[in-house]
C-alpha positions as CSV (number, residue, x, y, z in Angstrom):
1,X,0.0,0.0,0.0
2,X,2.9,2.4,0.8
3,X,4.4,1.9,-2.7
4,X,1.0,2.5,-4.2
5,X,0.7,5.9,-2.4
6,X,4.2,6.9,-3.3
7,X,3.6,6.1,-6.9
8,X,0.2,7.9,-6.9
9,X,0.3,11.3,-5.2
10,X,-3.3,12.0,-6.1
11,X,-4.4,8.9,-4.1
12,X,-2.4,10.2,-1.2
13,X,-4.0,13.7,-1.4
14,X,-7.5,12.2,-1.7
15,X,-6.9,10.1,1.4
16,X,-5.6,13.2,3.3
17,X,-8.7,15.1,2.2
18,X,-10.9,12.3,3.4
19,X,-9.2,12.2,6.8
20,X,-9.3,16.0,7.1
21,X,-13.0,16.0,6.2
22,X,-13.7,13.3,8.9
23,X,-11.8,15.4,11.5
24,X,-13.9,18.4,10.5
25,X,-17.1,16.5,10.8
26,X,-16.1,15.2,14.2
27,X,-15.2,18.8,15.3
28,X,-18.5,20.2,14.1
29,X,-20.6,17.4,15.7
30,X,-18.7,18.0,19.0
31,X,-19.2,21.7,18.9
32,X,-23.0,21.2,18.3
33,X,-23.0,18.7,21.3
34,X,-21.1,21.3,23.4
35,X,-23.8,23.9,22.6
36,X,-26.6,21.6,23.5
37,X,-25.0,20.6,26.8
38,X,-24.4,24.3,27.7
39,X,-28.0,25.1,26.9
40,X,-29.2,22.3,29.2
41,X,-26.8,23.5,32.0
42,X,-28.1,27.1,31.6
43,X,-31.5,25.9,32.6
44,X,-30.1,24.9,36.1
45,X,-27.3,27.5,36.7
46,X,-27.0,31.3,36.3
47,X,-25.3,32.0,33.0
48,X,-22.4,33.8,34.6
49,X,-21.7,30.9,36.9
50,X,-21.9,28.5,34.0
51,X,-19.4,30.5,32.0
52,X,-16.9,30.8,34.8
53,X,-17.0,27.0,35.5
54,X,-16.9,26.2,31.8
55,X,-14.0,28.5,31.2
56,X,-12.0,27.3,34.1
57,X,-12.4,23.7,33.0
58,X,-11.3,24.4,29.5
59,X,-8.4,26.5,30.6
60,X,-7.2,23.7,32.9
61,X,-7.4,21.2,30.0
62,X,-5.4,23.4,27.6
63,X,-2.9,24.2,30.4
64,X,-2.3,20.4,30.8
65,X,-2.0,20.0,27.0
66,X,0.5,22.8,26.8
67,X,2.5,21.2,29.6
68,X,2.4,17.9,27.8
69,X,3.6,19.5,24.6
70,X,6.3,21.6,26.4
71,X,4.6,24.8,25.2
72,X,5.0,28.0,27.3
73,X,1.8,29.8,28.3
74,X,3.3,33.0,29.6
75,X,5.0,34.6,26.7
76,X,5.7,38.2,25.9
77,X,3.7,37.9,22.6
78,X,0.5,37.3,24.6
79,X,0.6,41.0,25.5
80,X,0.9,42.1,21.8
81,X,-1.7,44.7,20.8
82,X,-3.2,42.4,18.2
83,X,-3.7,39.8,21.0
84,X,-5.4,42.3,23.2
85,X,-7.8,43.0,20.2
86,X,-8.2,39.2,19.8
87,X,-9.1,38.8,23.5
88,X,-11.7,41.6,23.2
89,X,-13.4,39.9,20.2
90,X,-13.2,36.5,22.0
91,X,-14.9,38.1,25.0
92,X,-17.7,39.5,22.9
93,X,-18.1,36.3,20.9
94,X,-18.1,33.9,23.8
95,X,-20.4,36.1,26.0
96,X,-23.1,36.8,23.4
97,X,-23.0,33.3,21.8
98,X,-23.5,31.6,25.2
99,X,-26.3,34.0,25.9
100,X,-27.8,33.2,22.5
101,X,-27.8,29.4,22.9
102,X,-29.1,29.8,26.5
103,X,-32.0,32.2,25.7
104,X,-32.9,31.6,22.1
105,X,-33.5,28.5,19.9
106,X,-30.3,26.5,19.5
107,X,-31.1,25.9,15.8
108,X,-31.3,29.6,15.0
109,X,-28.2,30.5,16.9
110,X,-26.2,27.7,15.1
111,X,-27.4,28.9,11.7
112,X,-26.4,32.5,12.3
113,X,-23.0,31.5,13.5
114,X,-22.3,30.0,10.1
115,X,-22.1,33.6,8.7
116,X,-18.9,34.2,10.6
117,X,-16.6,33.1,7.7
118,X,-18.4,35.6,5.4
119,X,-17.6,38.4,7.8
120,X,-14.0,37.2,8.0
121,X,-13.6,37.5,4.2
122,X,-15.2,41.0,4.3
123,X,-13.0,42.1,7.2
124,X,-9.9,40.7,5.5
125,X,-10.7,42.9,2.4
126,X,-11.4,46.0,4.5
127,X,-8.7,45.8,7.2
128,X,-6.0,43.5,5.7
129,X,-6.0,44.6,2.1
130,X,-6.9,41.2,0.7
131,X,-8.5,41.3,-2.8
132,X,-12.2,40.4,-2.9
133,X,-14.0,40.8,-6.3
134,X,-17.5,41.8,-6.9
135,X,-18.7,38.2,-7.1
136,X,-17.6,37.4,-3.6
137,X,-18.9,40.7,-2.3
138,X,-22.3,39.7,-3.8
139,X,-22.0,36.4,-2.0
140,X,-21.2,38.1,1.3
141,X,-24.3,40.3,0.9
142,X,-26.4,37.3,0.1
143,X,-25.2,35.5,3.2
144,X,-25.9,38.5,5.4
145,X,-29.3,38.7,3.8
146,X,-29.8,35.2,5.1
147,X,-29.1,36.4,8.6
148,X,-31.7,39.1,8.2
149,X,-34.2,36.6,7.0
150,X,-33.7,34.6,10.2
151,X,-33.9,37.4,12.7
152,X,-36.6,39.3,10.8
153,X,-36.1,42.8,12.0
154,X,-39.2,44.9,11.8
155,X,-41.5,41.8,11.9
156,X,-44.0,41.3,14.8
157,X,-42.1,38.2,15.8
158,X,-38.8,40.1,16.1
159,X,-37.2,40.1,19.6
160,X,-34.0,41.9,20.6
161,X,-32.8,38.5,21.9
162,X,-32.4,37.5,18.2
163,X,-29.4,39.9,18.1
164,X,-27.4,37.9,20.7
165,X,-26.4,35.4,18.1
166,X,-25.5,38.1,15.6
167,X,-23.2,39.8,18.2
168,X,-21.7,36.5,19.1
169,X,-21.0,35.8,15.4
170,X,-19.4,39.2,14.9
171,X,-17.2,38.6,17.9
172,X,-16.0,35.2,16.6
173,X,-15.4,36.7,13.2
174,X,-13.3,39.4,14.7
175,X,-11.4,36.8,16.7
176,X,-10.7,34.7,13.6
177,X,-9.6,37.8,11.7
178,X,-7.2,38.8,14.5
179,X,-5.8,35.3,14.6
180,X,-4.6,35.6,11.0
181,X,-2.0,38.2,12.1
182,X,-1.4,36.9,15.7
183,X,2.2,36.1,16.6
184,X,3.3,32.7,15.2
185,X,5.0,31.8,18.5
186,X,1.5,31.2,20.1
187,X,0.4,27.7,19.4
188,X,-3.0,26.0,19.6
189,X,-2.7,25.1,23.3
190,X,-1.7,28.6,24.3
191,X,-4.5,30.2,22.3
192,X,-7.0,27.7,23.7
193,X,-5.8,28.4,27.2
194,X,-6.3,32.2,26.9
195,X,-9.5,31.7,25.0
196,X,-11.1,29.8,27.8
197,X,-9.7,32.3,30.4
198,X,-11.6,34.9,28.4
199,X,-14.8,32.9,29.0
200,X,-14.1,33.1,32.8
201,X,-13.7,36.9,32.5
202,X,-16.9,37.2,30.5
203,X,-18.7,35.0,33.0
204,X,-17.5,37.1,35.9
205,X,-18.6,40.3,34.2
206,X,-22.0,39.0,33.3
207,X,-22.5,37.4,36.7
208,X,-21.7,40.7,38.4
209,X,-24.3,42.5,36.2
210,X,-26.8,39.7,36.6
211,X,-26.5,39.7,40.3
212,X,-27.6,36.1,40.9
213,X,-26.1,34.1,43.7
214,X,-24.2,30.9,42.6
215,X,-26.2,27.7,42.9
216,X,-25.0,24.2,44.0
217,X,-24.5,21.7,41.2
218,X,-26.6,18.6,41.0
219,X,-24.9,15.4,39.8
220,X,-26.7,15.7,36.5
221,X,-25.7,19.3,36.0
222,X,-22.1,18.6,36.9
223,X,-22.0,15.7,34.5
224,X,-23.4,17.8,31.7
225,X,-21.0,20.6,32.4
226,X,-18.0,18.2,32.5
227,X,-19.2,16.7,29.2
228,X,-19.4,20.2,27.6
229,X,-15.8,20.9,28.7
230,X,-14.4,17.7,27.5
231,X,-16.3,17.7,24.2
232,X,-15.4,21.4,23.6
233,X,-11.7,20.8,24.1
234,X,-11.8,17.6,22.0
235,X,-13.7,19.4,19.2
236,X,-11.2,22.3,19.2
237,X,-8.3,19.7,18.9
238,X,-10.2,18.0,16.0
239,X,-10.6,21.3,14.3
240,X,-6.9,22.0,14.5
241,X,-6.2,18.5,13.1
242,X,-8.7,19.0,10.3
243,X,-7.1,22.3,9.2
244,X,-3.7,20.7,9.0
245,X,-4.8,17.6,7.0
246,X,-5.5,17.8,3.3
247,X,-6.4,20.9,1.2
248,X,-8.1,23.7,3.1
249,X,-10.5,24.1,0.2
250,X,-11.6,20.5,0.4
251,X,-11.9,20.3,4.2
252,X,-13.4,23.7,5.1
253,X,-16.9,23.2,3.5
254,X,-17.5,20.5,6.1
255,X,-17.7,23.3,8.7
256,X,-21.3,23.8,7.5
257,X,-22.2,20.3,8.9
258,X,-22.4,22.1,12.3
259,X,-25.6,23.6,11.0
260,X,-27.1,20.1,10.4
261,X,-26.0,18.8,13.8
262,X,-27.1,21.9,15.7
263,X,-30.5,22.1,14.1
264,X,-31.0,18.3,14.7
265,X,-30.2,18.6,18.4
266,X,-32.5,21.6,18.7
267,X,-35.4,19.7,17.1
268,X,-34.8,16.5,19.1
269,X,-33.9,17.6,22.5
270,X,-35.4,21.1,22.9
271,X,-38.5,20.7,20.7
272,X,-37.7,23.6,18.5
273,X,-39.6,24.4,15.3
274,X,-37.8,24.5,12.0
275,X,-39.4,27.6,10.4
276,X,-39.4,28.5,6.7
277,X,-37.3,31.6,7.7
278,X,-34.6,29.4,9.2
279,X,-34.6,27.1,6.2
280,X,-34.3,30.0,3.7
281,X,-31.8,31.9,5.8
282,X,-29.6,28.9,6.3
283,X,-29.7,28.0,2.6
284,X,-28.6,31.6,1.7
285,X,-25.7,31.5,4.2
286,X,-24.4,28.1,3.2
287,X,-24.6,28.8,-0.6
288,X,-22.8,32.1,-0.1
289,X,-20.1,30.4,2.0
290,X,-19.6,27.6,-0.4
291,X,-19.4,30.0,-3.4
292,X,-16.7,32.1,-1.6
293,X,-14.7,29.0,-0.9
294,X,-15.0,28.0,-4.6
295,X,-14.0,31.4,-5.8
296,X,-11.0,31.4,-3.5
297,X,-9.9,28.1,-4.8
298,X,-10.3,29.2,-8.4
299,X,-8.3,32.3,-7.7
C-alpha cells in the first residue's frame, strides 16, 4: 500500500482530504453537542456561573495540554496589541453566543454562527487589504441577507434576543480575523488556554451584572458541564487537526455540517420548530459560504 501511495500522489491527497473531512465532521458534531450541553446546564445554573466554570475547566485542560507538549503559556507575545484585540473579540463572541444558545433557539443561533466566515472575508478585504472581487462581495451580501431573513427585523415576531447570536457571530469573526495576524509563536494550546480564560472573565462580568447568587451543582448538571468541557476541548483539537490535514478548500466546506448537527439537536432535545425563515436563511448562508470557498480556490 505504501508503494501505491508513493507512486500515486493523487491517491495520497485524496486520502488526506478524506481524513481531514472526517476530522472536521467530528469537530462540528462535537461543537454542536457542546452547545446543546451548555444550553441544558443554563436551565439549572445562572449563566455567569456557567461561563466561569466552563472557562476554568477548558483553561485547565489546555494548560495540561501545553505542559504535555512543552509549550510555554506566559509569553511576551501574549501582550501584543493584536492579541489584546483578539481577546476583546473573543470576550464578545463567547459572551453573546453563550447567551444566544441559552436564551434563544439553538437551531437559529447555530445557523447565524455560520455567517462568521463571510464576515471574516469582508474584514480581510477592508482591514488587511486582501483582494475580494464583486462576485464574492455579492455572496457576502447574500449570506448577510440570510441572517436578516432569520432574525426578521421589523416583523412582529422580532425580539432583541435575536441579536445575541449576531453579536456572538461578529465577535467570533473578529477573533478569527485577528488570529490571521497573531504572533506565530503562540500555538494551539496557548491560544486555547487564553480563549477559555476569556470565558471566565466574560462570566464574571455578566455574573456581576446579573447579580444572581451561585447555585449548587446537582450530579446531572455537573456531569453535563463536564461533558461540555471535554467535548469542547476535543472538538477544538479535532478542528486544528482538520485544518492541518489535506487541502483547506476540500476540508473547510464541512464546517457547515455544524448547521445540520445543531438544528437536529434543537429539534430532538429542545422541541424547537424548523421555520421557513430558518430554512431559507440557512440556505442563503451556506450557498454564499460555499461560493466564496469555490472562488477562493479558483483564484
